[in-house]
N, C-alpha and C positions, 0 to 999 in steps of 0.2 A: 535382426534379421540374418545376422551370420554373415553379411556382405562386407567387403572392403569399403570403408568409408573416406579413404586417403583423397580421392579425386574431388570429395564434397568438402572436405576440410580445407583443402587447397583453394577451391573456389570461393569459400566463405573467407579465408585471409585474403584473398585478393579483392574482394568486394569491400571487407573492412579497410584495407588500405585504400583503395580509390573513393570511397565514402569520406575518409578523413581527407585525403589531399583536396577533395573538391569542396567540402563543406565546413572544415573544422578550422577555425581560427584560433592558433595555438597561443599567441599572445593575450588574447582577450579571454579565452576559455568557453567560446561561444560558437554553437552549431548554426550554419545557414545563417537566417537574418536573426537569431537571438530570440526565440520565443520560449515561452515555458513548456510547450510540447515537443519543441526541437531539443532542448537540453535533458528532457525526461526520457525520451524516446531513445536518444543515444545511450544514455546510461543504462536503461533498462534492457535493452538488445545487445550489450556488451561490444558497442562500436568504439567507446571512448579510448583513447591511446592509454596505455598502461601508465599509471603514475599519476594520469591528470583527471582521475575520477572524481577525487574531491574538489578540485578546481572548478568542474563544470558543475557540480552540485552547489557549490559556494555561489556560483553566478546564478544559478536558477533560484535559489532562495533570494538573493539579493534583488532580482528583478520582481518577485513576487512581494518582497517588503516595499518596493518602490512604488506598487501598484496598489498598496494598502490591502494585501491579501486578497485582492480580487482575482478570481481565475480568468483565463483568457485563452480558452482552447476547448475542444470537441472531444470525441470519443476516445482518441488516442491519449490526450493528455488527460482526460478523467481516469483513465487505467493507469497511467504510469506517473504522473505528478505527486501524488498524495504518498505512494509506494516508495518513489526515489527520495523524496523529503524525509521519509521515516528512515529509510535504509542510510542515508548519509548524515544523521543526527539531527534533523529539523522537524521533528515529530509534532512539536507545538505550533509550527508554523503550518504544518499541514491542517491541524485541526482548525486554526483560525481560518483558513483559506475555505474549508468544508461548511464552517457555521456561519460565514458571512449572510447577513439577511436580504442584502439588496441583489437584485439580477445582476448577471447571471450568476447562480449558485444553487447547490443542492438544499440549502436551508430556505433560500427564498421559496421554493415548492411548498415547504410545510407552511410559510407565512402566507401564501396565498390560498391555502386550504386543500391541498391535494394530499391524497393518501395511497397514491400510487406514483410510479415513476414516469414521467411524460417523455416524449422523443426529443425535444427541444428545451434549451434554458429557457426561452420566452416564448410564451403561446399566443396565438392569436385569440382575440377576446372572446370569439364564439368556437374557440377549439377547433378549428377546421383544418389546421395545418399539419397536424401530428398526432401519433397516438398517445393516449394517456395512459398506456400500460405497457412499457417498454423497457428493455433490458440495456438499451442504447448506452446510456450514461450512469449506468446502475453499478460499476464496479465500486463504487464508495462502500457498498454492502460487505464487498470481500475485504477492504481496508479496516472496517470495525472490526471485523471476526479476526484477521491475521494481526493487527496492530494494536487495538484497544483490548480485546480480549486476549489476542495473542496465540491464536490456535493457527498452526501451520503443518504442513506435511514435510516430510524429508524426501528430497528428490532422489536419494540413494536408497530408500526403502519405501517404494511407493505403496498405496491403497493404505496409508496410516499405519502400517506395520510399526513405524516409527514416529513419534509425534513431537514437533517442535512446539513449546509452549513460550513466548516471548511476550508479556504483555507490557504495555506502556501505561504508565499512571500519569495520564495528562492532568496537568494541575486545575485546570477549570471544570473536571469531572469528580464528583464524589463516589461515583460507583460505575461499574459495568460488569455485564455478564453475557457471554457468549457460548453456545454450544454447536456440536457438529455429530449428527448421527452416521457413524462410520459403519462399516460392514461388521466390526467387532463390538460394536455399542458406541453408548454415549461418549462424546468427549466434552467436557465442561471447563470452563476457566471464567471465575467470578471474583472482582475484587471489590472492596470498599473501603473508605476511608473512615477512621474512627479514632478519635482523641490524639490526631497528629499522626497516625499510623496508617498503614494499608493493611487490611486483612486479606490475603488471597487464598482461595479455594480451587483445587484442581482435581478434576476426576479423569482416570486414565482407565480406559476397558480393557477387559481380560485380552490376554494373549497379543498385548502390545507393550512397549516400551516407549519412555518419553525423555527428553532432556529439557530441562525448565531453566529458562535464562532469567536471573536476578542480578545480582552485584556477581555471582559466580554461576557457573553451570552446574545444576543439579541433575543427577541420572534417577529416574524413577521407573518403576514396574506398575503393573496395574493396581488401582486402590485410588482413594481419596486422601489428598493431603492438604494441610493447612498451614499457611506461613503468616507471620506477621513482620512486617518491613517497616523499618523506622524512615 
């Protein structure tokens, strides 16, 4: 907006300091009363003290494993827990959590025959307490696109002028395909396991560029590319 942001930056720094003073337990690496959502929200919003991020993430995955990968959160946790597990090296744990078949879980909705996203984890038997078509807990679909297919925007070059492709080849999956129809055309990321290798196909639309993250960074222009990964 062309305005001086200094006062807001100072206010944000003061709030971060106050939040950590009040709710962060440095010795244990836990926020507030140590919940899945509490850990993930602190990480996602950049509140964690510099240098402690991995410690907070490690404590998050530890509590999830102790809970047999059963989720224990609502809307904020559903948006941030899988994303933060992925960011800090625990994508397999995120997948296990998402695919737990007993309630509360996303996979439980499939088990009971739903084809849309309900508003609550556990519904009244007569479906009287909540909507059956609601985005409230639906950020898991973004996680699938961003993490499994690996299609992401670049914050420094918005509107998908530059595309980040960072797929995760989750061990319990044999294939995945994701796409996004950007203003410049179709972005596609598709991978499949075959004979012990992974075949990845990526399509980058015209007038855009991309960085592909595999074992190294690969810079791409528009076009369709195929890679075989051991």
